[in-house]
N, C-alpha and C positions, 0 to 999 in steps of 0.2 A: 766176656761179658761185659755191659758196659754199668750195668745197676746190679743189686744182688739182692733174690727176689727171696721173701718169704711166700710163706704156706699163705697165708690168707691174699697178697700179689697172686698169685699164680693160680691163684681157686678162681677170684673174681674172673681174671680174662681168660680159665679157660669157661667157665656157668659164661658168661659172656659170648664163645662162642659158640658153644654151644644150644645157646636160644638164637643164638644168631640162625642155627640148622635148625631147629626145630620152628623157629619163622617159614622158613623158605620148605621145608615139609606141611606147612601146615597154607602154607600158601597155595600151592601146587594145587592140594588139594582140592582143597577150596572151587578152586578151576580145572579139578578133575584132568589132570594131568598127573596119572599115573606113573606113565615112563617117567618122566621128568621125577618124581619121589624115587625110587625102584634104585637112578640116576646118583641120584644127593648120597638115599641110603649106599649103594657104593662105595663111593665116594671114600665117605668115612669110614665107611671099611678098611677099604687101602690107605687110607692119611694112619686111622689107630697099627696096622699093621706096619707101616714104617715105621712108624713110629719105636715101638714095641723092636721092632729090629734096630732102629740105631740105639735105644737103649741098652742093647745085648754085647754092645762091641767094647765093652768093657770099654771107654774111650767116654769117661761121665760128665767131666769137667763140658771138653765138644760137644758132646751130646745134649746137654742142658744150654748150653750157648744158642745152638740151632732150634729145638725145641722152643728156644721164649723170642727167636731171632726178631720176629714179627709184632711183637708183643712191645717192643723196645721202639723207643722215642726216639725223634733225625733222621727212622730208614728212610732212602730212596727210593729203596726198591722192597718190593716183596719175591723170601726164601721159599720153596716148596722145596723138598726133598723125598728121595724114593730110595731105597738099598735092595737093591739085589745078587739074590743068590742067599749061600745057607753064612748063617753070623759069626764069627773070628771074633780072635783077643786081638783087640788092635792098643791095649792097652801100652805096650813100648816105643807107638806113634802119637802118643796123644800133646803132650806140650810140643812138640815141632807140629799139628795141626795144627795148633789152639795157634800158635805162634803167625802161623802164614797165613790161617782164618782169619785173624788180626789186623794183618797189615792190609790183603788182598782185602774184606770187607769195605776197610775205613777208606780207603783207594775210591776205590769203586763207590763209594757213597761221596763224593768227595768232585768223583768222576759225572753220576745219573744230575741226569735233567733233576729236578725237585720235582716236581709238580708231576711227573712223567708216570704213564704206565707202564716198569719198568718189572722186571720180572727175570730174580735169577735161578735158575732149576742145579740140584743140586742131585746127583748122579754118584751112589754107591755102587762099584761090581764085585762082589764078593765072589768072584768062579773060580770055581773045583780047578786045583793045578797053573793058578795062573798071582799077581802080585796084586792085593786091592787099588781099586784107580776109582780114584776120586775127577770127576769132571762136574764145573760149575758152566751150564749155559745160559747166557743173558741177555733178550730179546727187550728195549723196553731205545727209549734214547742218550748221547754219551755226548757229555755236553769238553771230553777230556779225555779219547780213546788212549795218547800219551802216556798218562800215569799207572794206566792198565798196563800197556805194551811192557813200561819200568818194572815194574811187579815179576810181570810172567818172565820177563827178559831177564832180568838181574840174576845170575848166576849164584849168589850166595843168597839164595833164597831156596835151590836147589840144593841137595848134598846127600850124604851117604843112605837116608832114611828113605827121600823124596828125590825122585822123577819126572822130569818134564818130561809126558809122550808127544799131544797135541797141540797146539792153539790156533788158532782165527782170530783176530779182530777185528770190527770197526766202528763206526759210530753209530749204529741203529743193533748190534750184535756183536758177540764173540762166544770162543767158548776156549773151555784149558781142560785137560785134560795131564793129570799126573797118577804114578804111581808111587806106591809103599813100594820100600825092598831093605830085606833083613842083612 
């Protein structure tokens, strides 16, 4: 995390986000676009469920970083996330996850077109009888895809806790999937 967030800052950003959602709903109601209002409400419900699951994975510092990431200044991409499956205790992996995410997000931030429409989707899969998987799926414009390749291909970034499953990297998109292992 770049900044330490106090309660008032968190509340201010959260209130701003909620006011934006309320304005969207109000505008669509005025235009009598009731289907769109339903979609917006469902998106908020889904996002809240994913936030709740992320918060219950016993990785509080990593979760904090993900939850406030889009509020940080200087990020050249928008981060979205989802958590699929039943919550598990991932506490043993938190330090390694944080370290990897710091390196990865720093490299991606330096590699993105600064004012581009850049999105990173993080999917955390917690499926029964399988190791937890983390997939980072990027859509946007990279000015330096080699930086991302170095992070992904560097064997020092993978160890007895994290194992690369698959990756694909190009100038406009990439995905990286790794799994956590005991």
